[in-house]
C-alpha positions, 0 to 999 in steps of 0.5 A: 815812107822809110823802110827798115834796113837789114844788117846785110844791106847796111854792109852793102852800103859801105862796100860800094865805097870801094867800087872802081871802074872795071874794064870788064863788067861783072856777070849779070845775075838776072836769074835772081829776079823773081817772077814778080819783078819780071811782071813789071813791064819797066823791069822786064824791058830794062832787064832785056836791055841789060842782057843785050848790052851788059856794059851799059851802066845807065840801064842798071841805074834806071832799073835801080830806080824802079826797084826803089819805087817798088820797095825792093831795096836790095835789088835797087842797091845791087843795080846801083852798085853795078852802075858804079862799078861800070862807071864810077865817074857818073855822079848821079849814081852816087846821088842815087845811092844817097837817096837809097840810103836815106830811104833805108834809114841809113844817114851815115851811108848817105853821108859817105855817098855825098862825100864820094861826090865831093871827092870827085867834084868839090864844088858840087853845090847840090851835094854840099847842100844835101850833105848839110841837110843830112847833118842837120837831121842827125843833129850835127849842127856844126857840121851842117853849118860848115857845109852851108858856108861852103855852099854860100861861097859857091852860090850866095843866091840859093835861098835853101842855104839860108833856110837850112841855116835858119833851121840849124840856128833855131835848134841851137837856140839862137832865135835872133840869128835864125830869124835873120836867116829865114828873112834872108831866105825870103829876100832871095826867094819871096815865094819861100813857103816854109821860110814864112812858116818858120818866121811865123812860128818864131814870132808867135811869142812876140807881142807884135802881129808879125806872126800873122803876117808871115802866116798870111804870106805862107797862105798866099803862096800855098792856100791848099796847105793846112799847116799855115792856117793851123799855125795862124789860128794857134797863134791867135788862140795862144794870145787869147790864152795869155790875155785870159790869164791876165784877166783882160777879157776884151783882148782875150775874146778879140783874139779868140774870135780871130782864132775861131774864124781861122779854125773855121776856114781850116775846117771848111778846107779840110773837115777831117782836121781833128785838131781844129775841132779840138782847139775850138773846144778849148776856146769854148771852154774858156768862154763858158760855152760848154754846149759848143765845147762838147760839140767840138770835142764830139766832132773831134772824136767822130773824125778821130775815134782814137783821140784819147785827149778828146774823150778826156776833155769831153768828159770834163765838159760832161762833168761840168754839165752835171752828166757824171755817167757820160763823164765816167764813160769818157774817162774810161774810154780815154784810159783804154786808149792811153793806159798811162793817162793819169789825169783821166784816172784821177778824174774817174776816181774822183767822180766814182767816189762821189 
């Protein structure tokens, strides 16, 4: 969970950069801890250890982690700053500061923390890779790729390097090189779930069946995850749509059947996966099975009553079945959930004008 960070705390993040190791530790202001803080047995025990040995940096680091878990970012930052002031050579304190910055939503402060580590240890593979990921999430793809090249020089057998490089190349629109990078990742680590998913997604628009094979590999690695099942089903559904639009009914139905089978597997695994019901509804609409389509959109709404699109499409099915009153009710509900739903407004206007 990400927390919003106050302007004051942001300034704290940048002030820690100038921390140097002190021969005399700053005074511990334990009285600023609230009763709620001290009711936590871990915080209480670490506070006692700090009182007994105020120059032991590790105790501040440990307590900062407890504060971070409880969402007390300001106290966590204060303890990390103290740990760094006492021992500015300990790299894990800067990693902690980077984690705190990312939790707080301050990517720039995390970049500064990783750069502090690299000033002290330029070959720190973990810091380089994490820095590349921050640059990626900031959409600074060139900076991310530079860091990944540095990481590869240090350890060419780290599959994460090729995976993150693939993500960068994918966002840059270089699909061919992205695929090559993800393939490199799975060649280094044959159980790389996320890389197989990405390969499946990138092959989904290709005429071959490779996408399904990649999704199957992801399912083999983690059969508890809904993602690969959904992506595989959607792959078959999209192929079915393509053949349907080309009036190739046999091929369309063949792929729709595969999609329905995988969606059913997903629903058996997770009966609360609303998009599986919703997409099944779409397939049944295309196959002229209006009763089944209605039932799927109905299931979608039962699982997620705020699903505006499900009301809209259930309304369309009701209209096609001649139940204009139910259709109008569903269109109104869709509009109430999504006031700018122009399609629903148009359908409601058309149906009430007749």
